[in-house]
C-alpha positions in Angstrom: 172.4 140.0 62.6 171.2 136.6 64.1 168.5 136.3 61.4 171.1 136.9 58.7 173.3 134.2 60.2 170.3 131.9 60.4 169.4 132.6 56.7 173.0 131.8 55.7 173.0 128.5 57.5 169.5 127.7 56.2 170.6 128.4 52.6 173.7 126.2 53.1 171.6 123.4 54.5 169.1 123.6 51.6 171.9 123.5 49.1 173.6 120.6 50.9 170.3 118.7 51.2 169.6 119.3 47.5 173.0 117.9 46.7 172.4 114.8 48.9 169.0 114.2 47.3 170.6 114.4 43.9 173.2 111.8 45.0 170.6 109.4 46.3 168.5 109.9 43.1 171.6 109.0 41.0 172.1 105.9 43.1 168.5 104.8 42.6 168.6 105.5 38.8 171.9 103.7 38.5 170.3 100.5 39.5 167.4 100.9 37.1 167.1 99.1 33.7 167.2 101.6 30.9 165.4 101.3 27.5 168.6 99.6 26.2 171.4 97.8 27.9 171.7 96.0 31.3 171.0 97.6 34.7 173.7 100.0 35.9 175.9 99.0 38.9 174.4 99.9 42.2 176.7 102.2 44.3 177.8 100.6 47.6 176.8 102.2 50.9 180.3 103.4 51.5 180.4 105.0 48.1 177.1 106.9 48.8 178.4 108.0 52.2 181.6 109.3 50.6 179.6 111.2 48.1 177.5 112.7 50.8 180.6 113.7 52.8 182.0 115.4 49.7 178.8 117.3 49.2 178.6 118.5 52.8 182.3 119.5 52.6 181.5 121.9 49.8 183.8 123.2 47.0 187.5 122.6 47.5 189.6 125.7 48.5 190.9 127.9 45.7 194.6 128.5 45.2 194.0 132.1 46.2 192.5 130.9 49.5 195.5 128.6 50.2 197.9 131.4 49.5 196.0 133.7 51.9 196.3 130.9 54.5 200.0 131.1 54.0 200.0 134.9 54.7 197.8 134.3 57.8 200.4 131.8 59.0 203.1 134.4 58.4 201.3 137.3 60.2 197.5 137.1 60.5 197.3 140.4 62.4 198.9 142.3 59.5 197.0 140.3 56.8 193.6 141.0 58.4 194.4 144.5 59.7 193.3 143.3 63.1 194.0 144.9 66.4 196.5 142.8 68.1 195.2 140.8 71.1 196.4 142.1 74.5 199.4 140.3 76.0 201.1 137.1 74.8 199.5 134.1 73.1 198.4 131.9 76.0 200.6 128.9 75.0 203.7 131.2 75.0 204.0 130.8 78.8 205.0 127.1 78.2 208.4 128.2 76.9 211.1 130.4 78.3 213.8 130.4 75.6 212.3 132.9 73.1 212.2 136.4 74.6 209.8 137.9 72.2 206.5 139.3 73.4 203.2 140.7 72.2 202.4 140.5 68.4 205.2 138.1 67.6 203.9 135.5 70.0 200.6 135.3 68.0 202.3 134.5 64.7 202.0 130.9 63.7 205.5 130.9 62.2 207.1 132.0 65.5 206.2 128.7 67.1 206.2 126.4 64.1 208.8 127.9 61.9 209.1 129.0 58.3 210.0 125.4 57.3 206.9 124.2 59.3 209.0 121.9 61.5 209.2 123.9 64.7 211.8 122.6 67.1 212.8 119.9 64.6 213.8 122.4 61.9 215.6 125.7 61.4 214.1 127.0 64.7 215.8 124.1 66.6 218.3 126.7 67.9 218.8 130.4 68.2 216.7 133.2 69.5 213.5 131.8 67.8 213.7 128.5 69.6 210.6 127.7 71.6 210.5 123.9 71.9 207.1 123.7 70.2 206.6 121.1 67.5 206.1 121.9 63.9 202.9 121.6 61.8 204.3 119.6 58.9 203.5 116.1 60.3 199.9 117.2 61.2 199.5 118.8 57.8 200.2 115.6 56.0 198.5 113.2 58.4 195.2 115.0 59.3 192.3 116.1 57.2 191.5 119.7 56.5 188.5 119.4 58.8 190.6 118.1 61.7 193.1 120.9 61.2 190.3 123.4 61.3 189.0 122.0 64.6 192.5 122.2 66.1 192.7 125.8 65.1 189.4 126.2 67.0 191.0 124.7 70.1 189.8 121.1 69.9 193.1 119.8 71.3 193.9 122.7 73.6 191.6 125.7 74.4 194.7 127.9 74.5 195.1 127.3 70.8 191.6 128.6 69.9 192.0 131.1 67.2 188.2 131.4 66.5 188.2 134.2 69.0 190.4 136.3 66.7 189.9 135.0 63.2 186.6 134.7 61.3 185.4 131.4 59.7 186.7 132.3 56.2 190.2 133.1 57.5 190.3 129.9 59.6 189.2 127.9 56.5 192.0 129.5 54.5 194.5 128.7 57.2 193.4 125.1 57.4 193.6 124.8 53.6 197.1 126.1 53.7 198.1 123.6 56.4 196.5 120.8 54.5 197.6 121.5 51.0 200.6 123.8 50.9 203.2 122.5 53.4 206.4 121.2 51.8 209.4 119.3 53.0 212.3 121.6 52.0 215.1 119.2 53.0 215.6 118.0 49.4 215.8 121.6 48.2 217.7 123.6 50.8 220.9 122.5 52.6 220.2 122.9 56.4 223.9 123.7 57.2 224.8 126.0 54.3 221.4 127.4 53.6 222.1 127.0 49.9 219.8 125.5 47.3 220.6 121.9 46.6 221.5 120.7 43.1 220.9 124.0 41.4 222.9 124.5 38.2 224.1 127.7 36.6 221.3 127.3 34.1 218.8 127.0 36.9 220.2 130.2 38.6 220.0 132.0 35.2 216.3 131.0 35.0 215.9 132.4 38.5 217.4 135.7 37.3 214.9 135.8 34.5 212.1 135.3 36.9 213.4 138.0 39.1 213.7 140.5 36.2 210.2 139.7 34.9 208.3 139.7 38.2 210.3 141.1 41.2 212.6 143.8 39.8 209.9 146.5 39.3 209.3 146.6 43.1 212.6 145.5 44.6 215.1 146.9 42.1 218.0 145.4 40.3 219.9 144.9 43.6 216.8 143.9 45.7 217.2 147.0 47.9 214.3 149.3 46.9 212.2 147.9 49.8 213.7 147.7 53.3 211.9 145.1 55.3 213.8 146.0 58.5 214.8 149.4 59.9 217.4 152.0 59.2 219.6 150.6 61.9 219.1 147.0 60.9 218.0 146.9 57.2 216.7 143.8 55.5 216.5 143.4 51.8 215.7 140.5 49.4 219.3 139.3 49.5 219.4 139.5 53.3 216.4 137.2 53.7 217.5 134.8 51.0 220.9 134.3 52.5 219.9 134.4 56.2 216.6 132.6 56.1 215.9 130.8 52.8 212.9 129.0 54.3 211.2 132.4 55.0 212.1 133.5 51.5 210.5 130.4 49.9 207.4 130.8 52.1 206.9 134.5 51.2 207.5 133.9 47.5 205.0 131.1 47.4 202.3 132.8 49.4 203.0 136.5 49.2 203.7 139.2 51.8 200.8 139.9 54.3 198.6 142.8 53.4 200.5 143.8 50.3 200.1 143.5 46.5 203.0 141.1 46.2 201.9 138.2 43.9 202.0 134.7 45.3 203.8 132.1 43.2 201.1 129.6 44.0 198.5 131.8 42.3 200.7 132.8 39.3 201.4 129.2 38.6 205.1 128.9 39.5 206.5 125.5 40.3 208.5 124.8 43.5 211.6 124.5 41.2 210.9 128.1 39.9 210.9 129.4 43.5 214.2 127.5 44.3 215.8 128.9 41.1 214.7 132.4 42.2 216.2 131.7 45.6 219.6 130.9 44.0 219.6 134.2 42.2 218.4 136.2 45.2 221.3 134.8 47.2 223.7 136.7 44.8 222.1 140.0 45.7 223.7 142.3 48.4 222.7 141.7 52.0 223.3 145.4 53.1 
């Protein structure tokens, strides 16, 4: 096993070194005089360093990887089919307002919210309130590499998820945090939970999207799948009306460990998702 890991690292280093050598060769050749024309411009030291950093970083994450990161944020235990860690997430002890225990305490969304704003967003009150900050500001201000290190406990060892998630999953989660967080304030009214500035034509477009993509699994009234229990059922309309931020997140990234398509992968725009929300809010709650 260790030799396999070493071989993987060795192969990566060889590829990276090969890429760096290619960059340096291009830099040298760019300054040479060709058979015709003047010498090419010599890249600056900073330009060469930037190219080397890009080469070491590797290929950018795919849309599928970003969508998977969104599902991990939702419920990484379900998405990875992992055995839930024993007890509560270590940081959970810092709060006393949210009475949930066990699996729920390990879900990113439980601390940071479906709108990614934690105590500053939809989870600023109610049973989900914890007082923890959101991830939105970090997502737009920090690099993907910095976010990955935070997930590995660089700022607080109690936030080290490398003990429960593999490198690929952590990379997908960091990619999601870096590239898929949105500010939903211009799209969803915080007080009414209704889409903002959605016309009848937009809602009709949402109905078309529902019929073409969602109806087969969820039914005309959105009640073919019960996300809750017999005592407290939850349907498409229930979520859309009660928690539109959760609805938008799940439409964009998919439902953990299911075949539900992710709007990010299918090429839907954010407007498409908001139009779908407008239609979903016309479906029955119960």
